[in-house]
N, CA, C and O atoms as a Tinker XYZ file with bonds, in Angstrom:
   480  protein
     1  N     11.733000   19.473000    6.383000    73     2
     2  CA    10.654000   18.808000    5.661000    64     1     3
     3  C     10.051000   17.735000    6.553000    63     2     4     5
     4  O     10.753000   16.825000    6.994000    81     3
     5  N      8.771000   17.834000    6.818000    73     3     6
     6  CA     8.130000   16.824000    7.657000    64     5     7
     7  C      6.931000   16.200000    6.958000    63     6     8     9
     8  O      6.037000   15.658000    7.607000    81     7
     9  N      6.917000   16.278000    5.642000    73     7    10
    10  CA     5.827000   15.700000    4.866000    64     9    11
    11  C      6.326000   14.438000    4.172000    63    10    12    13
    12  O      7.358000   14.454000    3.502000    81    11
    13  N      5.587000   13.348000    4.338000    73    11    14
    14  CA     5.950000   12.074000    3.725000    64    13    15
    15  C      5.315000   12.011000    2.338000    63    14    16    17
    16  O      4.102000   12.169000    2.199000    81    15
    17  N      6.128000   11.782000    1.322000    73    15    18
    18  CA     5.630000   11.708000   -0.055000    64    17    19
    19  C      4.956000   10.361000   -0.306000    63    18    20    21
    20  O      5.561000    9.316000   -0.065000    81    19
    21  N      3.717000   10.371000   -0.784000    73    19    22
    22  CA     3.046000    9.101000   -1.096000    64    21    23
    23  C      3.682000    8.450000   -2.328000    63    22    24    25
    24  O      4.387000    9.105000   -3.095000    81    23
    25  N      3.423000    7.161000   -2.502000    73    23    26
    26  CA     3.926000    6.404000   -3.647000    64    25    27
    27  C      2.754000    6.163000   -4.591000    63    26    28    29
    28  O      1.679000    5.734000   -4.173000    81    27
    29  N      2.980000    6.448000   -5.874000    73    27    30
    30  CA     1.950000    6.237000   -6.891000    64    29    31
    31  C      2.565000    5.405000   -8.007000    63    30    32    33
    32  O      3.614000    5.755000   -8.547000    81    31
    33  N      1.907000    4.304000   -8.347000    73    31    34
    34  CA     2.390000    3.435000   -9.433000    64    33    35
    35  C      1.219000    3.021000  -10.315000    63    34    36    37
    36  O      0.110000    2.796000   -9.831000    81    35
    37  N      1.479000    2.924000  -11.599000    73    35    38
    38  CA     0.490000    2.430000  -12.558000    64    37    39
    39  C      1.160000    1.407000  -13.449000    63    38    40    41
    40  O      2.329000    1.556000  -13.804000    81    39
    41  N      0.432000    0.377000  -13.810000    73    39    42
    42  CA     0.961000   -0.641000  -14.712000    64    41    43
    43  C     -0.175000   -1.354000  -15.430000    63    42    44    45
    44  O     -1.317000   -1.362000  -14.970000    81    43
    45  N      0.163000   -1.949000  -16.564000    73    43    46
    46  CA    -0.777000   -2.760000  -17.330000    64    45    47
    47  C     -0.362000   -4.219000  -17.154000    63    46    48    49
    48  O      0.805000   -4.566000  -17.331000    81    47
    49  N     -1.327000   -5.068000  -16.803000    73    47    50
    50  CA    -1.067000   -6.483000  -16.557000    64    49    51
    51  C     -1.846000   -7.302000  -17.577000    63    50    52    53
    52  O     -2.997000   -6.981000  -17.877000    81    51
    53  N     -1.248000   -8.333000  -18.103000    73    51    54
    54  CA    -1.873000   -9.179000  -19.120000    64    53    55
    55  C     -2.720000  -10.275000  -18.474000    63    54    56    57
    56  O     -2.555000  -11.459000  -18.764000    81    55
    57  N     -3.619000   -9.860000  -17.603000    73    55    58
    58  CA    -4.571000  -10.765000  -16.946000    64    57    59
    59  C     -5.884000  -10.025000  -16.801000    63    58    60    61
    60  O     -5.939000   -8.804000  -16.947000    81    59
    61  N     -6.948000  -10.769000  -16.512000    73    59    62
    62  CA    -8.255000  -10.134000  -16.326000    64    61    63
    63  C     -8.320000   -9.437000  -14.966000    63    62    64    65
    64  O     -7.504000   -9.686000  -14.079000    81    63
    65  N     -9.309000   -8.563000  -14.832000    73    63    66
    66  CA    -9.488000   -7.827000  -13.573000    64    65    67
    67  C     -9.707000   -8.791000  -12.417000    63    66    68    69
    68  O     -9.133000   -8.604000  -11.344000    81    67
    69  N    -10.527000   -9.817000  -12.615000    73    67    70
    70  CA   -10.813000  -10.762000  -11.524000    64    69    71
    71  C     -9.564000  -11.536000  -11.105000    63    70    72    73
    72  O     -9.366000  -11.785000   -9.916000    81    71
    73  N     -8.719000  -11.919000  -12.065000    73    71    74
    74  CA    -7.476000  -12.622000  -11.723000    64    73    75
    75  C     -6.529000  -11.727000  -10.931000    63    74    76    77
    76  O     -5.958000  -12.150000   -9.926000    81    75
    77  N     -6.366000  -10.491000  -11.390000    73    75    78
    78  CA    -5.466000   -9.553000  -10.715000    64    77    79
    79  C     -5.986000   -9.231000   -9.319000    63    78    80    81
    80  O     -5.206000   -9.167000   -8.369000    81    79
    81  N     -7.293000   -9.028000   -9.186000    73    79    82
    82  CA    -7.889000   -8.743000   -7.882000    64    81    83
    83  C     -7.630000   -9.885000   -6.902000    63    82    84    85
    84  O     -7.258000   -9.646000   -5.753000    81    83
    85  N     -7.822000  -11.102000   -7.344000    73    83    86
    86  CA    -7.597000  -12.266000   -6.471000    64    85    87
    87  C     -6.129000  -12.358000   -6.045000    63    86    88    89
    88  O     -5.841000  -12.666000   -4.889000    81    87
    89  N     -5.206000  -12.094000   -6.964000    73    87    90
    90  CA    -3.773000  -12.136000   -6.637000    64    89    91
    91  C     -3.424000  -11.061000   -5.617000    63    90    92    93
    92  O     -2.704000  -11.322000   -4.653000    81    91
    93  N     -3.934000   -9.855000   -5.833000    73    91    94
    94  CA    -3.628000   -8.732000   -4.925000    64    93    95
    95  C     -4.220000   -8.980000   -3.537000    63    94    96    97
    96  O     -3.564000   -8.711000   -2.531000    81    95
    97  N     -5.451000   -9.489000   -3.472000    73    95    98
    98  CA    -6.068000   -9.763000   -2.169000    64    97    99
    99  C     -5.259000  -10.803000   -1.397000    63    98   100   101
   100  O     -5.027000  -10.645000   -0.198000    81    99
   101  N     -4.835000  -11.856000   -2.073000    73    99   102
   102  CA    -4.031000  -12.868000   -1.368000    64   101   103
   103  C     -2.693000  -12.288000   -0.926000    63   102   104   105
   104  O     -2.184000  -12.646000    0.136000    81   103
   105  N     -2.120000  -11.397000   -1.731000    73   103   106
   106  CA    -0.851000  -10.758000   -1.356000    64   105   107
   107  C     -1.031000   -9.855000   -0.136000    63   106   108   109
   108  O     -0.188000   -9.850000    0.761000    81   107
   109  N     -2.112000   -9.099000   -0.099000    73   107   110
   110  CA    -2.372000   -8.216000    1.048000    64   109   111
   111  C     -2.586000   -9.020000    2.326000    63   110   112   113
   112  O     -2.157000   -8.602000    3.401000    81   111
   113  N     -3.243000  -10.168000    2.216000    73   111   114
   114  CA    -3.430000  -11.033000    3.383000    64   113   115
   115  C     -2.095000  -11.590000    3.851000    63   114   116   117
   116  O     -1.863000  -11.719000    5.053000    81   115
   117  N     -1.219000  -11.920000    2.915000    73   115   118
   118  CA     0.116000  -12.401000    3.256000    64   117   119
   119  C      0.931000  -11.318000    3.966000    63   118   120   121
   120  O      1.747000  -11.620000    4.837000    81   119
   121  N      0.705000  -10.055000    3.590000    73   119   122
   122  CA     1.391000   -8.927000    4.222000    64   121   123
   123  C      0.713000   -8.485000    5.523000    63   122   124   125
   124  O      1.087000   -7.473000    6.115000    81   123
   125  N     -0.282000   -9.254000    5.958000    73   123   126
   126  CA    -1.039000   -8.986000    7.190000    64   125   127
   127  C     -1.773000   -7.648000    7.132000    63   126   128   129
   128  O     -1.841000   -6.907000    8.112000    81   127
   129  N     -2.316000   -7.366000    5.954000    73   127   130
   130  CA    -3.088000   -6.143000    5.782000    64   129   131
   131  C     -4.530000   -6.334000    6.201000    63   130   132   133
   132  O     -5.076000   -7.434000    6.114000    81   131
   133  N     -5.139000   -5.259000    6.654000    73   131   134
   134  CA    -6.548000   -5.257000    7.031000    64   133   135
   135  C     -7.330000   -4.639000    5.870000    63   134   136   137
   136  O     -7.312000   -3.422000    5.682000    81   135
   137  N     -8.014000   -5.482000    5.094000    73   135   138
   138  CA    -8.759000   -4.988000    3.936000    64   137   139
   139  C    -10.021000   -4.296000    4.428000    63   138   140   141
   140  O    -10.912000   -4.923000    5.002000    81   139
   141  N    -10.077000   -2.985000    4.189000    73   139   142
   142  CA   -11.182000   -2.154000    4.660000    64   141   143
   143  C    -12.323000   -2.162000    3.653000    63   142   144   145
   144  O    -13.495000   -2.174000    4.028000    81   143
   145  N    -11.970000   -2.156000    2.368000    73   143   146
   146  CA   -12.985000   -2.117000    1.314000    64   145   147
   147  C    -12.489000   -2.932000    0.134000    63   146   148   149
   148  O    -11.322000   -2.846000   -0.247000    81   147
   149  N    -13.372000   -3.713000   -0.435000    73   147   150
   150  CA   -13.018000   -4.489000   -1.615000    64   149   151
   151  C    -14.269000   -4.704000   -2.459000    63   150   152   153
   152  O    -15.169000   -5.456000   -2.087000    81   151
   153  N    -14.304000   -4.032000   -3.597000    73   151   154
   154  CA   -15.369000   -4.307000   -4.552000    64   153   155
   155  C    -14.692000   -4.679000   -5.868000    63   154   156   157
   156  O    -13.491000   -4.947000   -5.871000    81   155
   157  N    -15.391000   -4.704000   -6.946000    73   155   158
   158  CA   -14.811000   -5.159000   -8.199000    64   157   159
   159  C    -13.702000   -4.300000   -8.763000    63   158   160   161
   160  O    -12.897000   -4.780000   -9.562000    81   159
   161  N    -13.638000   -3.025000   -8.364000    73   159   162
   162  CA   -12.673000   -2.122000   -8.983000    64   161   163
   163  C    -11.686000   -1.465000   -8.015000    63   162   164   165
   164  O    -10.679000   -0.909000   -8.452000    81   163
   165  N    -11.956000   -1.519000   -6.725000    73   163   166
   166  CA   -11.095000   -0.833000   -5.747000    64   165   167
   167  C    -10.867000   -1.712000   -4.526000    63   166   168   169
   168  O    -11.784000   -2.377000   -4.044000    81   167
   169  N     -9.631000   -1.704000   -4.033000    73   167   170
   170  CA    -9.301000   -2.340000   -2.761000    64   169   171
   171  C     -8.613000   -1.288000   -1.899000    63   170   172   173
   172  O     -7.671000   -0.632000   -2.343000    81   171
   173  N     -9.084000   -1.132000   -0.671000    73   171   174
   174  CA    -8.425000   -0.265000    0.309000    64   173   175
   175  C     -7.954000   -1.147000    1.451000    63   174   176   177
   176  O     -8.701000   -1.998000    1.933000    81   175
   177  N     -6.724000   -0.947000    1.885000    73   175   178
   178  CA    -6.131000   -1.815000    2.893000    64   177   179
   179  C     -5.265000   -0.999000    3.853000    63   178   180   181
   180  O     -4.504000   -0.129000    3.431000    81   179
   181  N     -5.392000   -1.289000    5.136000    73   179   182
   182  CA    -4.530000   -0.687000    6.157000    64   181   183
   183  C     -3.423000   -1.675000    6.493000    63   182   184   185
   184  O     -3.673000   -2.868000    6.667000    81   183
   185  N     -2.204000   -1.172000    6.580000    73   183   186
   186  CA    -1.042000   -2.000000    6.903000    64   185   187
   187  C     -0.296000   -1.352000    8.061000    63   186   188   189
   188  O     -0.350000   -0.135000    8.237000    81   187
   189  N      0.397000   -2.159000    8.846000    73   187   190
   190  CA     1.135000   -1.637000    9.990000    64   189   191
   191  C      0.235000   -1.468000   11.199000    63   190   192   193
   192  O     -0.902000   -1.940000   11.218000    81   191
   193  N      0.759000   -0.788000   12.206000    73   191   194
   194  CA     0.011000   -0.626000   13.448000    64   193   195
   195  C      0.130000    0.798000   13.977000    63   194   196   197
   196  O      1.199000    1.227000   14.411000    81   195
   197  N     -0.984000    1.520000   13.931000    73   195   198
   198  CA    -1.002000    2.885000   14.451000    64   197   199
   199  C     -0.828000    2.886000   15.969000    63   198   200   201
   200  O     -0.148000    3.754000   16.519000    81   199
   201  N     -1.444000    1.910000   16.647000    73   199   202
   202  CA    -1.354000    1.834000   18.107000    64   201   203
   203  C      0.093000    1.594000   18.550000    63   202   204   205
   204  O      0.609000    2.290000   19.424000    81   203
   205  N      0.730000    0.610000   17.939000    73   203   206
   206  CA     2.120000    0.295000   18.303000    64   205   207
   207  C      3.044000    1.476000   18.000000    63   206   208   209
   208  O      3.959000    1.770000   18.768000    81   207
   209  N      2.798000    2.144000   16.883000    73   207   210
   210  CA     3.620000    3.298000   16.516000    64   209   211
   211  C      3.463000    4.446000   17.504000    63   210   212   213
   212  O      4.427000    5.145000   17.815000    81   211
   213  N      2.251000    4.633000   17.990000    73   211   214
   214  CA     2.030000    5.713000   18.962000    64   213   215
   215  C      2.567000    5.350000   20.341000    63   214   216   217
   216  O      3.103000    6.208000   21.043000    81   215
   217  N      2.429000    4.091000   20.733000    73   215   218
   218  CA     2.918000    3.679000   22.054000    64   217   219
   219  C      4.440000    3.687000   22.136000    63   218   220   221
   220  O      5.014000    4.208000   23.092000    81   219
   221  N      5.090000    3.108000   21.127000    73   219   222
   222  CA     6.542000    3.008000   21.145000    64   221   223
   223  C      7.238000    4.211000   20.516000    63   222   224   225
   224  O      8.393000    4.504000   20.822000    81   223
   225  N      6.528000    4.893000   19.645000    73   223   226
   226  CA     7.118000    5.997000   18.915000    64   225   227
   227  C      7.566000    5.528000   17.546000    63   226   228   229
   228  O      8.207000    4.484000   17.422000    81   227
   229  N      7.236000    6.289000   16.522000    73   227   230
   230  CA     7.533000    5.871000   15.155000    64   229   231
   231  C      9.026000    5.779000   14.871000    63   230   232   233
   232  O      9.443000    5.076000   13.950000    81   231
   233  N      9.813000    6.469000   15.640000    73   231   234
   234  CA    11.264000    6.405000   15.450000    64   233   235
   235  C     11.808000    5.039000   15.858000    63   234   236   237
   236  O     12.824000    4.594000   15.324000    81   235
   237  N     11.136000    4.367000   16.805000    73   235   238
   238  CA    11.646000    3.116000   17.371000    64   237   239
   239  C     11.048000    1.846000   16.771000    63   238   240   241
   240  O     11.576000    0.759000   17.006000    81   239
   241  N      9.969000    1.950000   16.008000    73   239   242
   242  CA     9.350000    0.746000   15.440000    64   241   243
   243  C      9.962000    0.421000   14.077000    63   242   244   245
   244  O     10.597000    1.272000   13.454000    81   243
   245  N      9.766000   -0.814000   13.623000    73   243   246
   246  CA    10.290000   -1.236000   12.317000    64   245   247
   247  C      9.488000   -0.601000   11.187000    63   246   248   249
   248  O      8.393000   -0.084000   11.405000    81   247
   249  N     10.044000   -0.646000    9.982000    73   247   250
   250  CA     9.352000   -0.091000    8.812000    64   249   251
   251  C      8.016000   -0.779000    8.573000    63   250   252   253
   252  O      7.051000   -0.139000    8.153000    81   251
   253  N      7.957000   -2.079000    8.838000    73   251   254
   254  CA     6.713000   -2.811000    8.596000    64   253   255
   255  C      5.612000   -2.429000    9.577000    63   254   256   257
   256  O      4.431000   -2.617000    9.282000    81   255
   257  N      5.982000   -1.897000   10.737000    73   255   258
   258  CA     5.000000   -1.519000   11.755000    64   257   259
   259  C      4.417000   -0.130000   11.512000    63   258   260   261
   260  O      3.328000    0.173000   12.000000    81   259
   261  N      5.123000    0.715000   10.769000    73   259   262
   262  CA     4.612000    2.064000   10.514000    64   261   263
   263  C      3.238000    1.979000    9.847000    63   262   264   265
   264  O      3.058000    1.180000    8.928000    81   263
   265  N      2.265000    2.785000   10.289000    73   263   266
   266  CA     0.918000    2.707000    9.720000    64   265   267
   267  C      0.873000    3.260000    8.294000    63   266   268   269
   268  O      1.327000    4.372000    8.025000    81   267
   269  N      0.309000    2.447000    7.385000    73   267   270
   270  CA     0.230000    2.808000    5.981000    64   269   271
   271  C     -1.148000    2.459000    5.443000    63   270   272   273
   272  O     -1.829000    1.581000    5.974000    81   271
   273  N     -1.552000    3.151000    4.389000    73   271   274
   274  CA    -2.826000    2.856000    3.725000    64   273   275
   275  C     -2.534000    2.656000    2.244000    63   274   276   277
   276  O     -1.892000    3.490000    1.607000    81   275
   277  N     -3.015000    1.538000    1.705000    73   275   278
   278  CA    -2.852000    1.235000    0.286000    64   277   279
   279  C     -4.213000    1.268000   -0.393000    63   278   280   281
   280  O     -5.184000    0.712000    0.121000    81   279
   281  N     -4.280000    1.923000   -1.553000    73   279   282
   282  CA    -5.490000    1.952000   -2.361000    64   281   283
   283  C     -5.120000    1.468000   -3.754000    63   282   284   285
   284  O     -4.267000    2.054000   -4.421000    81   283
   285  N     -5.765000    0.399000   -4.182000    73   283   286
   286  CA    -5.479000   -0.204000   -5.471000    64   285   287
   287  C     -6.755000   -0.181000   -6.293000    63   286   288   289
   288  O     -7.807000   -0.627000   -5.834000    81   287
   289  N     -6.658000    0.343000   -7.518000    73   287   290
   290  CA    -7.826000    0.345000   -8.399000    64   289   291
   291  C     -7.512000   -0.435000   -9.665000    63   290   292   293
   292  O     -6.367000   -0.482000  -10.114000    81   291
   293  N     -8.532000   -1.038000  -10.225000    73   291   294
   294  CA    -8.406000   -1.886000  -11.403000    64   293   295
   295  C     -9.350000   -1.380000  -12.484000    63   294   296   297
   296  O    -10.493000   -1.016000  -12.210000    81   295
   297  N     -8.854000   -1.363000  -13.713000    73   295   298
   298  CA    -9.667000   -0.914000  -14.832000    64   297   299
   299  C     -9.360000   -1.799000  -16.032000    63   298   300   301
   300  O     -8.200000   -2.131000  -16.278000    81   299
   301  N    -10.398000   -2.186000  -16.786000    73   299   302
   302  CA   -10.182000   -2.959000  -18.002000    64   301   303
   303  C     -9.395000   -2.122000  -18.999000    63   302   304   305
   304  O     -9.687000   -0.943000  -19.203000    81   303
   305  N     -8.403000   -2.735000  -19.612000    73   303   306
   306  CA    -7.621000   -2.089000  -20.667000    64   305   307
   307  C     -7.866000   -2.850000  -21.968000    63   306   308   309
   308  O     -8.606000   -3.834000  -21.982000    81   307
   309  N     -7.260000   -2.408000  -23.037000    73   307   310
   310  CA    -7.453000   -3.047000  -24.339000    64   309   311
   311  C     -6.910000   -4.472000  -24.354000    63   310   312   313
   312  O     -5.914000   -4.780000  -23.700000    81   311
   313  N     -7.574000   -5.318000  -25.099000    73   311   314
   314  CA    -7.102000   -6.684000  -25.298000    64   313   315
   315  C     -7.250000   -7.599000  -24.097000    63   314   316   317
   316  O     -6.534000   -8.596000  -23.998000    81   315
   317  N     -8.162000   -7.287000  -23.179000    73   315   318
   318  CA    -8.366000   -8.138000  -22.004000    64   317   319
   319  C     -7.361000   -7.906000  -20.894000    63   318   320   321
   320  O     -7.355000   -8.638000  -19.905000    81   319
   321  N     -6.503000   -6.892000  -21.040000    73   319   322
   322  CA    -5.527000   -6.563000  -20.008000    64   321   323
   323  C     -6.191000   -5.742000  -18.903000    63   322   324   325
   324  O     -7.339000   -5.317000  -19.033000    81   323
   325  N     -5.458000   -5.529000  -17.829000    73   323   326
   326  CA    -5.961000   -4.758000  -16.695000    64   325   327
   327  C     -4.988000   -3.647000  -16.354000    63   326   328   329
   328  O     -3.783000   -3.874000  -16.247000    81   327
   329  N     -5.515000   -2.448000  -16.185000    73   327   330
   330  CA    -4.693000   -1.332000  -15.706000    64   329   331
   331  C     -4.808000   -1.292000  -14.189000    63   330   332   333
   332  O     -5.907000   -1.193000  -13.642000    81   331
   333  N     -3.664000   -1.369000  -13.515000    73   331   334
   334  CA    -3.615000   -1.356000  -12.057000    64   333   335
   335  C     -3.000000   -0.039000  -11.606000    63   334   336   337
   336  O     -1.928000    0.347000  -12.071000    81   335
   337  N     -3.690000    0.650000  -10.691000    73   335   338
   338  CA    -3.177000    1.888000  -10.112000    64   337   339
   339  C     -3.054000    1.676000   -8.613000    63   338   340   341
   340  O     -4.016000    1.287000   -7.950000    81   339
   341  N     -1.860000    1.935000   -8.080000    73   339   342
   342  CA    -1.579000    1.738000   -6.652000    64   341   343
   343  C     -1.138000    3.052000   -6.031000    63   342   344   345
   344  O     -0.255000    3.731000   -6.556000    81   343
   345  N     -1.753000    3.406000   -4.917000    73   343   346
   346  CA    -1.339000    4.553000   -4.122000    64   345   347
   347  C     -1.108000    4.070000   -2.693000    63   346   348   349
   348  O     -1.996000    3.479000   -2.079000    81   347
   349  N      0.080000    4.323000   -2.172000    73   347   350
   350  CA     0.400000    3.967000   -0.791000    64   349   351
   351  C      0.792000    5.251000   -0.082000    63   350   352   353
   352  O      1.634000    6.009000   -0.565000    81   351
   353  N      0.175000    5.490000    1.071000    73   351   354
   354  CA     0.475000    6.724000    1.804000    64   353   355
   355  C      0.579000    6.463000    3.299000    63   354   356   357
   356  O      0.193000    5.410000    3.805000    81   355
   357  N      1.101000    7.438000    3.964000    73   355   358
   358  CA     1.257000    7.445000    5.409000    64   357   359
   359  C     -0.135000    7.523000    6.048000    63   358   360   361
   360  O     -0.941000    8.369000    5.659000    81   359
   361  N     -0.422000    6.664000    7.008000    73   359   362
   362  CA    -1.733000    6.670000    7.660000    64   361   363
   363  C     -1.716000    7.388000    9.009000    63   362   364   365
   364  O     -2.753000    7.490000    9.665000    81   363
   365  N     -0.569000    7.880000    9.423000    73   363   366
   366  CA    -0.459000    8.624000   10.679000    64   365   367
   367  C     -0.539000   10.100000   10.337000    63   366   368   369
   368  O      0.435000   10.690000    9.869000    81   367
   369  N     -1.702000   10.696000   10.572000    73   367   370
   370  CA    -1.953000   12.055000   10.111000    64   369   371
   371  C     -1.436000   13.142000   11.047000    63   370   372   373
   372  O     -1.165000   14.254000   10.594000    81   371
   373  N     -1.294000   12.858000   12.315000    73   371   374
   374  CA    -0.967000   13.894000   13.281000    64   373   375
   375  C      0.466000   13.778000   13.762000    63   374   376   377
   376  O      1.060000   12.700000   13.742000    81   375
   377  N      1.003000   14.890000   14.189000    73   375   378
   378  CA     2.348000   14.884000   14.746000    64   377   379
   379  C      3.393000   15.311000   13.733000    63   378   380   381
   380  O      3.158000   15.307000   12.525000    81   379
   381  N      4.521000   15.669000   14.244000    73   379   382
   382  CA     5.631000   16.094000   13.404000    64   381   383
   383  C      6.443000   14.870000   13.019000    63   382   384   385
   384  O      6.821000   14.072000   13.877000    81   383
   385  N      6.709000   14.723000   11.744000    73   383   386
   386  CA     7.447000   13.560000   11.260000    64   385   387
   387  C      8.920000   13.889000   10.997000    63   386   388   389
   388  O      9.625000   13.127000   10.335000    81   387
   389  N      9.356000   14.979000   11.499000    73   387   390
   390  CA    10.734000   15.402000   11.294000    64   389   391
   391  C     11.670000   14.365000   11.904000    63   390   392   393
   392  O     11.508000   13.986000   13.065000    81   391
   393  N     12.634000   13.912000   11.139000    73   391   394
   394  CA    13.587000   12.946000   11.646000    64   393   395
   395  C     13.384000   11.538000   11.125000    63   394   396   397
   396  O     14.322000   10.742000   11.151000    81   395
   397  N     12.199000   11.203000   10.655000    73   395   398
   398  CA    11.998000    9.863000   10.139000    64   397   399
   399  C     11.191000    9.848000    8.832000    63   398   400   401
   400  O     10.537000    8.855000    8.512000    81   399
   401  N     11.243000   10.938000    8.095000    73   399   402
   402  CA    10.554000   11.009000    6.804000    64   401   403
   403  C     11.131000    9.987000    5.832000    63   402   404   405
   404  O     10.375000    9.291000    5.155000    81   403
   405  N     12.447000    9.884000    5.750000    73   403   406
   406  CA    13.091000    8.926000    4.830000    64   405   407
   407  C     12.736000    7.489000    5.199000    63   406   408   409
   408  O     12.518000    6.657000    4.317000    81   407
   409  N     12.677000    7.195000    6.490000    73   407   410
   410  CA    12.295000    5.846000    6.938000    64   409   411
   411  C     10.887000    5.520000    6.447000    63   410   412   413
   412  O     10.631000    4.422000    5.954000    81   411
   413  N      9.981000    6.482000    6.587000    73   411   414
   414  CA     8.596000    6.291000    6.150000    64   413   415
   415  C      8.532000    6.106000    4.634000    63   414   416   417
   416  O      7.825000    5.226000    4.143000    81   415
   417  N      9.268000    6.934000    3.894000    73   415   418
   418  CA     9.236000    6.850000    2.440000    64   417   419
   419  C      9.800000    5.516000    1.946000    63   418   420   421
   420  O      9.287000    4.948000    0.983000    81   419
   421  N     10.842000    5.018000    2.593000    73   419   422
   422  CA    11.388000    3.703000    2.240000    64   421   423
   423  C     10.376000    2.600000    2.547000    63   422   424   425
   424  O     10.256000    1.632000    1.795000    81   423
   425  N      9.655000    2.750000    3.650000    73   423   426
   426  CA     8.626000    1.767000    4.011000    64   425   427
   427  C      7.503000    1.762000    2.977000    63   426   428   429
   428  O      7.015000    0.696000    2.604000    81   427
   429  N      7.090000    2.936000    2.512000    73   427   430
   430  CA     6.036000    3.024000    1.502000    64   429   431
   431  C      6.491000    2.398000    0.185000    63   430   432   433
   432  O      5.722000    1.683000   -0.458000    81   431
   433  N      7.729000    2.660000   -0.218000    73   431   434
   434  CA     8.285000    2.058000   -1.439000    64   433   435
   435  C      8.320000    0.531000   -1.310000    63   434   436   437
   436  O      7.976000   -0.183000   -2.252000    81   435
   437  N      8.735000    0.040000   -0.145000    73   435   438
   438  CA     8.804000   -1.402000    0.089000    64   437   439
   439  C      7.444000   -2.070000    0.010000    63   438   440   441
   440  O      7.314000   -3.158000   -0.552000    81   439
   441  N      6.433000   -1.425000    0.572000    73   439   442
   442  CA     5.076000   -1.978000    0.519000    64   441   443
   443  C      4.570000   -1.995000   -0.920000    63   442   444   445
   444  O      3.976000   -2.981000   -1.356000    81   443
   445  N      4.801000   -0.914000   -1.659000    73   443   446
   446  CA     4.374000   -0.865000   -3.062000    64   445   447
   447  C      5.034000   -1.986000   -3.864000    63   446   448   449
   448  O      4.375000   -2.661000   -4.655000    81   447
   449  N      6.341000   -2.181000   -3.657000    73   447   450
   450  CA     7.055000   -3.268000   -4.354000    64   449   451
   451  C      6.476000   -4.624000   -3.985000    63   450   452   453
   452  O      6.288000   -5.479000   -4.851000    81   451
   453  N      6.193000   -4.822000   -2.709000    73   451   454
   454  CA     5.667000   -6.114000   -2.239000    64   453   455
   455  C      4.278000   -6.414000   -2.787000    63   454   456   457
   456  O      3.971000   -7.555000   -3.134000    81   455
   457  N      3.448000   -5.390000   -2.863000    73   455   458
   458  CA     2.075000   -5.594000   -3.360000    64   457   459
   459  C      2.094000   -5.930000   -4.852000    63   458   460   461
   460  O      1.362000   -6.817000   -5.291000    81   459
   461  N      2.911000   -5.242000   -5.628000    73   459   462
   462  CA     2.905000   -5.420000   -7.080000    64   461   463
   463  C      3.783000   -6.574000   -7.572000    63   462   464   465
   464  O      3.666000   -6.976000   -8.729000    81   463
   465  N      4.647000   -7.106000   -6.732000    73   463   466
   466  CA     5.582000   -8.144000   -7.152000    64   465   467
   467  C      4.928000   -9.361000   -7.823000    63   466   468   469
   468  O      5.440000   -9.821000   -8.844000    81   467
   469  N      3.817000   -9.904000   -7.294000    73   467   470
   470  CA     3.259000  -11.103000   -7.929000    64   469   471
   471  C      2.609000  -10.887000   -9.291000    63   470   472   473
   472  O      2.363000  -11.854000  -10.012000    81   471
   473  N      2.329000   -9.643000   -9.656000    73   471   474
   474  CA     1.662000   -9.409000  -10.948000    64   473   475
   475  C      2.593000   -8.802000  -11.996000    63   474   476   477
   476  O      2.175000   -8.583000  -13.132000    81   475
   477  N      3.817000   -8.533000  -11.643000    73   475   478
   478  CA     4.744000   -7.941000  -12.611000    64   477   479
   479  C      5.254000   -8.973000  -13.578000    63   478   480
   480  O      6.046000   -8.651000  -14.463000    81   479
């Protein structure tokens, strides 16, 4: 198996969309993420380093260095709450990942936990 399974999470937060968006953006900056797109309903962010992973090899770099892409969407829910949907996936599209799939999957789980921690 050389396919890395993406992480998908959904949750309802008892805050407004603007409050949740501001919290998530500050969290992504703390995680040293590169925010590629941010509008009122969607945030796309690149995390890790594709260059470092290719130069050193993904087997030798830390979990935090592995290239990842996070997409977070926000939707108004009933009662002023916000529905948050998070998808984190592997951003390294080429090459065989045999041998470090579990490392990548643990890294994706860790990033998802870190992003959602301040709003849980």
